[in-house]
LUMMARDREN-780897 format. One record per atom (N, C-alpha, C): residue in one letter; x, y, z. Coordinates in steps of 0.05 Angstrom, whole numbers, plus 32768, in hexadecimal, padded with zeros to 4 digits. Example, Ala and Ser with C-alpha at 12.3 -4.5 7.8 and 13.67 -1.06 7.14 Angstrom:
2
A81087F8E809C/A80F67FA6809C/A81087FBE809C/S81017FD3808E/S81117FEB808F/S81028001809D/
***
This chain:
305
M7EE58182812B/M7EFC8199812E/M7F118197812A/A7F1A819B8119/A7F3A819E8113/A7F5281A28128/E7F5D818E812D/E7F7281838143/E7F948188813C/R7F9E818E8149/R7FBB81918146/R7FC281748146/V7FD3816C8135/V7FDE81528132/V8000814B812D/V800A813E813D/V80248138813E/V802C8122812D/V803981228113/V8044810C810B/V806081018112/V806180F08118/V807C80E48118/V808680D6810A/G809E80D880FC/G80A980CC80E6/G80A780DC80C7/A80BB80E480B4/A80C280EE80A9/A80CA80E68084/G80BE80D2808F/G80C380B08076/G80A780BA8065/V80A280A4804C/V808C80B4803E/V806E80A98049/I806D80988054/I80598097806B/I804C80AD807A/G805780BB808F/G806080D6809E/G805980E78089/L806680ED8075/L805F8100806D/L804581048058/S804180EE804B/S802780ED8045/S801280F08052/C801880E2806A/C7FFA80E6807C/C7FF98105808B/A80188115808C/A8011812C8096/A8005813F8079/V800981398063/V800481458052/V7FDF813E804F/R7FD9812A8053/R7FB481268054/R7FA88137806E/L7FB681348084/L7FAE8141809A/L7FA581578098/L7FBE816C8092/L7FB681888084/L7FA68192806E/E7FA581778058/E7F8E81838048/E7F70817D804E/A7F71816F8065/A7F5681718078/A7F528180808E/G7F6A8192808C/G7F6081A880A4/G7F6F81AA80C3/H7F86819780C5/H7F8D819A80D6/H7FA281A880DE/R7FAD81A480F1/R7FCB81B980F8/R7FE081A08102/V7FEF81AA80F0/V8004818780EC/V8020819880F1/D8032818C8104/D804B81898107/D8056816A8101/V8067816980FA/V807B815080F1/V8095814D80FC/L809A813E8116/L80AC813E8120/L80BD81238116/A80D481248118/A80E881118106/A80FF8111810D/R811380F38118/R813280F7811C/R813480FF80FC/D813480F380EC/D813E80F080D2/D8127810080BB/L8138811080AC/L81288120809F/L812081138085/P8115811A8078/P8105810C8061/P812480FC8048/L8134810D8040/L814580FB8035/L815280F28042/E815680F08058/E816180D78072/E815980BF8074/T814580BF806F/T813180A6807A/T8131808D805E/T812780758069/T81308062805B/T811D805E8045/S8105806F8042/S80F48076802B/S810780848014/S81168097801B/S812B80AA800B/S814280947FF4/I813E80738001/I815480647FF6/I8141804D7FE2/A812480527FEC/A8110803D7FD7/A811880427FBF/A8116802E7FB3/A8118802A7F92/A80F7803B7F8A/A80E580317F97/A80C380407FA1/A80BA803A7F7B/I80BC80247F83/I80AA80177F67/I808A80147F78/W807080147F67/W805F800F7F7F/W805A7FF77F76/Y80597FE07F97/Y80567FCA7F92/Y804D7FBA7FB5/P80427FA57FB7/P80417FAC7FD1/P804F7F957FDC/Y80647F997FE6/Y807B7F877FEE/Y80817F86800D/L807C7F6D8016/L80807F6E8034/L806F7F828040/A804E7F7A803B/A80397F84804F/A80257F758050/F801B7F738065/F80007F6A8066/F7FF77F7A807D/P7FDC7F778076/P7FC17F578069/P7FBC7F618057/Q7FC47F4A8041/Q7FBA7F508023/Q7FA37F658017/E7F907F628027/E7F767F718024/E7F727F928026/K7F7F7F8B8042/K7F887FAB8044/K7F967FB38038/V7FB27FA8802A/V7FBD7FB0801D/V7FB77FB48008/T7FA77FAD7FF6/T7FA17FAC7FDD/T7F927FC17FD9/A7F787FD07FF7/A7F687FE17FEF/A7F8380067FFC/W7F8D7FFD8006/W7FA78015800D/W7FB280157FEC/G7FB77FFF7FE6/G7FD380057FCD/G7FBE800E7FB1/A7FAE80087FB2/A7F8D80147F9F/A7F9280267FA2/T7F8F80367FBB/T7F8480567FBA/T7FA280647FB6/A7FBD80547FBF/A7FCC80657FB7/A7FD9806B7F98/Y7FD480527F8E/Y7FDC80467F71/Y7FC680617F63/D7FAF80677F69/D7F9F807E7F5A/D7FB180987F61/E7FBA809C7F7C/E7FBD80B97F7B/E7FD680B77F71/F7FE480AB7F6F/F7FFE80AF7F62/F7FFB80B27F43/A7FED80A37F3E/A7FE780A37F1B/A7FD380C37F17/R7FD080D77F27/R7FC280EB7F29/R7FDA81017F2F/L7FE880F97F3E/L800181047F45/L8010810E7F30/A801680F07F21/A802C80F67F0A/A802381067EEB/E7FFE81027EEF/E7FEF81147ED5/E7FF7812D7EDA/Q7FF681367EFD/Q7FF681507EF8/Q801A81597EFF/G802981437EEE/G8046814C7EF9/G804F81537F11/A804A81457F23/A805F81487F3D/A807281347F3C/D808381407F51/D80A381487F4E/D80A8811F7F56/G80BB811E7F42/G80BD81047F49/G80A980E87F44/V809480F17F3C/V807A80D87F3C/V807C80D57F18/Q808180BA7F15/Q808180B57EF3/Q806D80987EF5/M805C80987EE1/M804F80767EDC/M8059806A7EC2/R806C80507EC8/R807D803E7EB4/R806D80267EBD/R807E80177EA0/R806B7FFF7E9E/R80837FEB7EA1/G807A7FDB7EAC/G808C7FC37EAB/G808A7FAD7EB6/T809F7F907EB6/T80997F7C7EAF/T80A47F697ECC/E80927F5F7ED7/E809E7F4A7EF0/E80A47F217EE3/L80B97F1F7EEC/L80BE7EFD7EDC/L80BE7EF27EF9/L80B27ED67EF1/L80AB7EC87F04/L80B67EB17EFC/R80CD7E9A7F13/R80CD7E867F14/R80B67E727F10/E80A47E6F7F1C/E809C7E5D7F16/E80797E6D7F0D/P80657E567EFD/P804E7E667EF6/P803D7E6A7F0F/K802C7E817F0A/K801E7E8F7F22/K80077E907F1B/P7FEB7E8F7F2D/P7FE07EA07F29/P7FDE7EB87F29/D7FC27ECF7F29/D7FD27EEA7F20/D7FD47EEF7F41/P7FE07F0A7F43/P7FEB7F107F64/P7FD67F1E7F7B/W7FD17F1A7F8D/W7FBF7F1F7F9A/W7FB77F3C7FA1/W7FC37F4A7F97/W7FBA7F6D7F95/W7FB87F7D7F7C/I7FAF7F5C7F6B/I7FAA7F6D7F49/I7F967F7B7F49/Q7F7E7F807F58/Q7F6F7F937F5E/Q7F717FAC7F60/A7F8A7FAD7F67/A7F967FCB7F6C/A7F9F7FD57F5B/V7FA87FC97F38/V7FAD7FD97F2A/V7F987FD57F17/P7F997FE87F04/P7F877FE87EEB/P7F857FCE7ED9/T7F9E7FCA7ED1/T7F9B7FB07EBE/T7FBB7FA67EC5/L7FC47F957EC7/L7FD57F7D7EC1/L7FD87F677EB0/E7FEC7F687E9D/E7FE57F4E7E88/E7FF87F427E89/R7FF17F1F7E80/R80077F0F7E84/R80177F107E67/V802E7F107E69/V80407F177E50/V80527EF97E59/G805E7EF47E3A/G806E7EDE7E36/G808A7ED77E44/P808A7EC27E5A/P80A87EC07E68/P80BD7EC27E59/R80D27EBA7E5F/R80EF7EBE7E55/R80FE7EAC7E64/E81127EA27E5E/E81277E8B7E62/E812E7E967E7B/P81397E957E99/P81317E7F7EA0/P810C7E7F7EB3/Y81057E947EA6/Y80EC7E937EB5/Y80D07E8A7EAB/A80C17E817EBE/A80A97E757EAD/A80887E877EAE/D80917E997EBD/D80727EA77EB7/D807F7ED27EBD/A80697ED67EB1/A807A7EF47EB3/A805F7F017EAF/W80557F177EB7/W80427F2D7EBA/W804B7F4A7EB8/S80407F5A7EAE/S80447F767EA0/S80327F887EB1/F80327FA57EBB/F80277FB67EC0/F802D7FD37EC2/V801C7FE07EC5/V802880047EBF/V802380067EE8/T803980187EF1/T803680177F0C/T804E80367F0F/P8042803A7F1F/P804C80557F26/P8068804B7F30/V808380607F2B/V809680647F31/V80A4807A7F3D/I80AC80767F59/I80A980947F66/I80CE809A7F6B/D80D780B27F61/D80F580B87F63/D80F980C47F79/M80FC80B77F99/M80F380C27FAD/M810880DC7FAB/P812180DC7FAE/P813280ED7FB5/P8125810B7FA8/R810E810C7F92/R80FC811F7F92/R80E981267F9C/Y80D8810B7FA0/Y80BF81067FA9/Y80BC810F7FC3/L80D0810A7FDA/L80D581107FF5/L80CE81337FFA/P80E481377FE7/P80E0815A7FF0/P80C681627FDD/W80B8815E7FCE/W80A581687FC5/W808A815E7FE1/L8085814B7FE6/L8078814B7FFD/L807B81588012/A8094815A8014/A809A8172802C/A809581908024/R809C81938011/R809281AD8006/R807281B38007/R8067819F8002/R8043819F8005/R803B81A4801D/I804A819C803B/I804C819E804D/I803F81B38055/V806181CA8055/V806981D7805E/V805481F3804A/D804981ED802E/D803781FE8024/D801C81F68034/L801481EA8035/L7FF981DA8047/L7FF981EF8065/G80198201806D/G801781FC8091/G801981F180A0/G802A81D78093/G803581C480AE/G805481CC80B7/T806281BE80C8/T807981C380C4/T808A81A380CC/I80A381A380C5/I80B1818980C3/I80C6819680D8/T80D2817D80EB/T80E0818B8101/T80F08172810F/R810C81718105/R812481638113/R8121815A812B/M811881408134/M81168141814F/M811F8125815A/A812C811D8172/A813381018173/A811E8100818F/L810B80E5818C/L80FA80EA81A2/L80F980CE81A8/A80F780D181CC/A80FA80B781DC/A80E580B081E0/R80CD80BC81D9/R80B380A881DE/R809C80C181CE/L808680B581C0/L807580C681B4/L806B80E281C3/P806880F781B3/P8063811081C0/P8046811681CD/D803E812381E0/D802B812481E9/D8019813D81CF/A7FFD813781C8/A7FF5814481B3/A7FDC813781B6/P7FC8814C81AA/P7FAF814881A9/P7FA9812A8194/V7FB9812C8182/V7FBD81138177/V7FDB810C816B/V7FE780F7816B/V7FFD80F68165/V7FFA80D5814A/V800680E28138/V800380CB8121/V802780B78121/N802480A08126/N803880948127/N804680888116/C8056809980FD/C8060808D80EA/C807D808780E9/S8088807D8100/S80A5807C8105/S80B1806580FF/G80A1804A80E7/G80B3803880E4/G80BD802680F8/L80D4802380EB/L80E7800E8102/L80E9801F8120/G80E38037811C/G80E38048813C/G80D18045814C/S80BF802C8143/S80A880328158/S80B480128167/R80C48009815E/R80D37FF08172/R80CE80038190/A80DD80158195/A80DE802481A4/A80C1802C81AB/L80C48046819F/L80A6805881A0/L808B804D81AE/A808E803E81A0/A8074802A819C/A8074800981AF/G8087800281BA/G80937FEC81C0/G808B7FD481B5/D80937FDA8196/D807C7FC0818A/D80A57FB48179/T80A77F9A8183/T80BB7F908181/T80BD7F798169/S809C7F7E815C/S80967F728145/S809A7F758133/T809A7F978131/T80AF7FA48117/T80C97F9B8118/R80D47F9180FA/R80F07F8880FA/R80F97F8C80E3/P81137F9780E4/P81237FA280CC/P81227F8F80AF/V81217F97809F/V81257F7C8081/V813D7F928074/R814F7F8E8078/R81617FA38063/R81637F9C8047/G81687FB38038/G81667FB1801E/G81817FC68013/Q818B7FBC7FFE/Q81AA7FC27FFA/Q819E7FC97FD5/V81A27FE47FC9/V81A57FE17FB2/V81C37FFC7FA7/V81BF7FEE7F91/V81D680017F7E/V81C280177F6A/V81C9802C7F69/V81C6803E7F54/V81D3804D7F40/V81CC804A7F29/V81D580487F10/V81D480597EFB/E81E3806C7EED/E81DA807D7EDB/E81C480707ECD/Q81B280857EC3/Q819B807A7EAD/Q81AF807C7E95/V81A780617E88/V81B7805C7E6A/V819B80567E55/G818480697E5C/G8173806D7E47/G815B80527E54/L8159804C7E6E/L814C80367E6D/L813280407E76/D811480397E6E/D80F980487E75/D80E5802E7E83/T80EB80197E80/T80D880077E8E/T80EA7FF57E9C/W80DB7FF27EB6/W80E37FDE7EC8/W80E07FC57ECC/W80F77FB77ED9/W80F17F967ED9/W80F77F8A7EF6/L80EA7F7A7EFF/L80E57F717F1A/L80EC7F497F11/A80FD7F437F25/A80FC7F227F1E/A81027F0D7F37/E80FA7EF57F3B/E80FD7EEC7F52/E811E7ED37F4F/E812D7EE27F65/E81397EC77F5C/E813D7EBF7F79/G81577EA47F68/G81527E917F8D/G813A7E797F79/P81497E5D7F8D/P812D7E4B7F88/P81187E4E7F8B/G810A7E627FA2/G80F57E667FAB/G80EC7E807FA1/G80FE7E947F90/G80F77EAB7F89/G80FB7EBF7FA3/E81107EB67FB8/E810E7EC57FCE/E811F7EE07FD4/V81327EE27FBE/V813E7EFB7FB2/V81347F127FA2/P812A7F247FA0/P811F7F3B7F8F/P81377F397F83/T81327F437F6A/T81487F4D7F58/T813E7F687F4C/Y813D7F7C7F47/Y812D7F977F42/Y81397FAB7F2A/V81397FB67F19/V81437FD17F07/V81337FE37F03/I812C7FF37F12/I811E80067F09/I812480297EFB/P812380247EEE/P812C80467EE1/P811E80577EEB/R812980707EF6/R812880877EFB/R8129809E7EEE/T811980B67EEC/T812C80D37EDB/T814980CD7ED1/L815980CF7EE1/L817180CF7EE2/L817F80BD7EF0/D817B80AC7EF2/D818A80887EFB/D817F80737EF9/I818480637EFE/I817B80457F0A/I8183803C7F20/V816780377F2E/V817080247F4D/V816F80057F3A/L81847FF67F44/L81807FD57F48/L817B7FCA7F5F/G81747FBC7F62/G81787FA97F80/G81717F8B7F71/G816A7F7E7F93/G81687F867FAF/G81767F727FB9/T816E7F727FD6/T81707F607FE9/T815E7F5F7FF5/D815D7F4C8010/D81457F49801C/D81507F3A8038/E815A7F4A8045/E81657F388060/E81587F3E8082/E81467F318080/E81407F3E809E/E81497F3880B3/G81437F4E80C0/G81537F4A80DB/G816F7F5480E0/D817B7F6580BE/D818F7F6A80C5/D81947F8780C1/W81A47F9380D9/W819F7FB380E1/W81B57FC280D2/S81C77FB680C4/S81E27FC780BA/S81D77FD3809F/R81DF7FE980A4/R81DA8006808A/R81ED80048079/T82077FF1807E/T82257FFB806F/T821E7FEA805E/P82247FEB803E/P82237FEB8028/P82317FCC801F/S82307FB78018/S823F7FA48010/S82517FA67FF8/Q82677FA37FEF/Q82767FAB7FDD/Q826A7F857FC9/E826D7F717FD4/E82647F5A7FCC/E82457F537FC8/V82357F5C7FD8/V82197F607FCF/V82117F747FB5/A82207F8B7FB7/A821E7F9C7FA0/A82257F947F85/A823C7F847F8C/A823B7F747F70/A822B7F607F64/D82237F4A7F74/D82087F397F69/D81F57F4E7F6C/I81ED7F597F72/I81D57F717F6B/I81D87F7A7F4D/V81ED7F857F40/V81F97F877F2A/V81F17F787F18/G81FF7F5E7F22/G82097F457F10/G81EC7F3C7F10/R81D37F3B7F1F/R81C17F2E7F1A/R81AD7F437F09/A81B37F5E7F10/A81A47F7C7F01/A81A87F737EE3/T81C37F747EDB/T81C97F707EC3/T81C37F5B7EB7/S81BD7F457EB6/S81B97F2F7EB3/S819B7F357EB0/L818D7F3E7EBB/L816F7F447EB9/L816F7F5A7EA2/V817A7F677E9F/V81747F7F7E8F/V81907F837E81/P81A27F757E73/P81B97F7F7E5E/P81BE7F977E59/E81AC7FA87E59/E81AF7FC77E4B/E81BF7FD47E5F/I81BA7FCE7E7A/I81CA7FDB7E91/I81E57FD27E95/A81F17FC57E7C/A820F7FB87E83/A821A7FCE7E87/G82327FD87E94/G82467FE37E95/G823C7FFE7EA4/A821E80087EA6/A821080227EB3/A822B80267ED0/R822B80487ED0/R8241804B7EE3/R8238804C7EF7/I823A80427F13/I8237803A7F27/I8230805B7F2E/L822180697F3B/L821E807D7F4A/L821D80797F68/R8213806D7F72/R8215806C7F92/R8204804F7F9D/H820A80487FBB/H8203802F7FB9/H81FB80367FDF/K81DB802D7FE4/K81CE80377FF5/K81C280168005/V81B98019801C/V81A5800A802C/V819680198038/G817C8009803F/G816580128047/G815B7FF48057/L815180028076/L81467FEC8081/L81267FF0807C/R81157FE28072/R80FD7FDA8071/R80F27FD8808E/P80D77FE38090/P80D27FDE80B2/P80B77FCE80AE/A80BA7FB680A6/A80AA7FA180AB/A809E7F9B80C8/R80897F8B80BE/R80737F8380DB/R80637F7080D1/P80557F5680DA/P804B7F4480DA/P80287F5180C2/E801E7F6A80CE/E800D7F7180C3/E801B7F9280CC/V80117FA780AE/V80107FC180AF/V80017FC780CB/R80077FDB80DA/R7FFC7FE380F9/R7FEA7FFF80ED/L7FD6800480E6/L7FC3801880E9/L7FAE801780F5/E7FB38027810B/E7F9A8020811D/E7FA1803D813D/R7F8E803F813D/R7F8380598155/R7F8880508170/A7F9880578181/A7F99805381A5/A7F97806981B1/G7F7B807581BC/G7F81808681C0/G7F85809F81B3/D7F9980AF81BA/D7FA180C681AC/D7FB680C7819A/V7FBD80A98198/V7FD680A38187/V7FD1808F816B/I7FD38092814E/I7FC38085813A/I7FE5807C812F/H7FE7805F8135/H8001804F8128/H7FF9804E8111/C8011804F80FE/C8011804C80E2/C802C804680DD/Y8030802A80E0/Y8051802680D5/Y8050800480D5/G8060800880CF/G805F7FDC80C7/G80637FD780A9/H80677FE78098/H805F7FE58074/H80707FDC8067/G80807FC8806B/G80997FBB8062/G80AB7FCC804C/G80A77FBF8037/G80B17FD1801A/G809B7FD8800E/A80847FD8801D/A80707FF18008/A806480068015/G80798013801C/G80738031802B/G806E80458013/V807680457FFF/V806580527FF0/V804F80477FE4/T804B80297FDC/T8037801F7FD6/T801C80267FE5/L8021802B7FFD/L8003802D800A/L8006804B801A/S8015805F8011/S8022807A801E/S8003807F801B/W7FEE808B800A/W7FD980968008/W7FBF80878013/G7FC280718011/G7FA9805E8017/G7FAC805F803A/C7FC3805F8046/C7FC680648058/C7FC380798066/A7FCD808A8059/A7FC480A58069/A7FAA80B78061/D7F9880A78052/D7F7B80AE8057/D7F6E80A6806D/E7F78808D8075/E7F6C807C8088/E7F73808C80A6/V7F8D809280A1/V7F9B809D80B9/V7F8680B680C1/V7F8080D380AA/V7F6E80DC80A8/V7F4F80D780B3/G7F4780C280B1/G7F2C80B780B8/G7F2E80BA80DC/L7F4480AB80E3/L7F49809D80FA/L7F4D80BA8110/A7F5780D28100/A7F6480E48111/A7F4180F78113/E7F3780EE8105/E7F1D81058108/E7F0580F68112/K7F0D80DB8124/K7EF880CB8135/K7EF780D68152/
***
């Protein structure tokens, strides 16, 4: 029998779980301190890519489910969802990525200096300021609710789904969940339709990416573990623009629209399990969008046990 479910958190994970639970016939209320466009999810460049998320086997399976769903949504014209081809450039020759089974095709392409290897594939690119409101409308249309509420603890309900991300440090007492700060620069769209990723630094530890959306382009990024600051740094922004322009010269001189900082909710492994009346679903690192629909499907299964 379908039960009332309270979902805590209104980022992409919480909203996706809410949609799937409603589609399965549950009564769903979403409670969150931050509404969808105030969440870290709203800042994400949001390309499908398994980044800072573990364990690999589960991430590949969840990611494959989400990839297929985004391809379906793009075909149906869902707001903010597009399939775009792009290229990842690598500092050193590498074997195929561990997540290769999640994508239909991945092609080796000729590298370019100073990179030694490269591959190309088609992947979902999600315009989060458009997609998150689309998810929220889907919830309301299915009879669910979204309410702003700052919670000191997880609520009492027949089933609670904890999608609070970094909030799980307090709500679940999980100090293994840590912030990984990511700063981006959003510039005007200058006619770019393919995305680019590149490894920078001696060990490829600094990600550089140029992700085109319909009306703008997201440039990144940074990967600063343990940094809680949400204030954009002008020095970091200049570095991002410089790296991105070196990678994709076509964006040189593009007008800067805004600066954003998001705190990725990283963890040694994604926590997706049921503990009594609570289903925990958090710790997705930089792969919330990438894993969203796969994790949401598993949450429904746990809710119905």
